[in-house]
C-alpha positions, 0 to 999 in steps of 0.5 A: 904883538903885545905881551900885555895889554891893559883895557880900560874899563870904567862901566858906563851905562853906554859902553860897550866893550866889545871894541875894546875887546876884539882890539886886545884880541888883535892885538896880543901875543897867543900867549899875552895877557891882558888886564882889565883895570876899573880906577874907581874913585874914593868916595869924600869921607864926609859922604861917608855918613850917609853910606849904609856901611855893607853898600860900599862892598856889596858895588865892590862885588859887583864890579869885580864881578864885571870884571871877571864876566870881562875877563872870561873872555879873552882867554889869558883875561884878568880884572883888578879893580884899584882905588884913586884918580881915574887916568893917574892911576891908569899910567901908574899900574900900567907902569908898575907892571910892566904893560905895553899896551893900553886901550881905553874907549873914549867918548865925543869930546865936550866943552867940559874934555877942552877945559879939564881934559878927558881920562883918554886924553891924559892916558894917551899923553902922557902913556910910555907904551903904546894907547889904543882909541876906541870909539 
């Protein structure tokens, strides 16, 4: 059905990626690619002085390892780590890499989401491709 699926991964403690994996597997063509994308927010420069120098590289490697474990569950899976604002970066990456479907998890909206908007909401509203939302 889709040639290139992007699965947005946030690594929240309560997040189960089983639904996203199943959705991607069902939506992908037989030879379709599945990219697991994690967007890491930039650490403010004022906070960098208080973080041990090796901590950032350890966290980066842990995220890459987790992405690799997810990607290994799909035949044509790969993991990508980028830095930026989550909603905007997901949309830009999808456009730049010719993604034709985004799979993203959503939580039950809270009051803050009505004022600021959730990442999933932003992606659904502004994506130029299909979006599959899991709960």
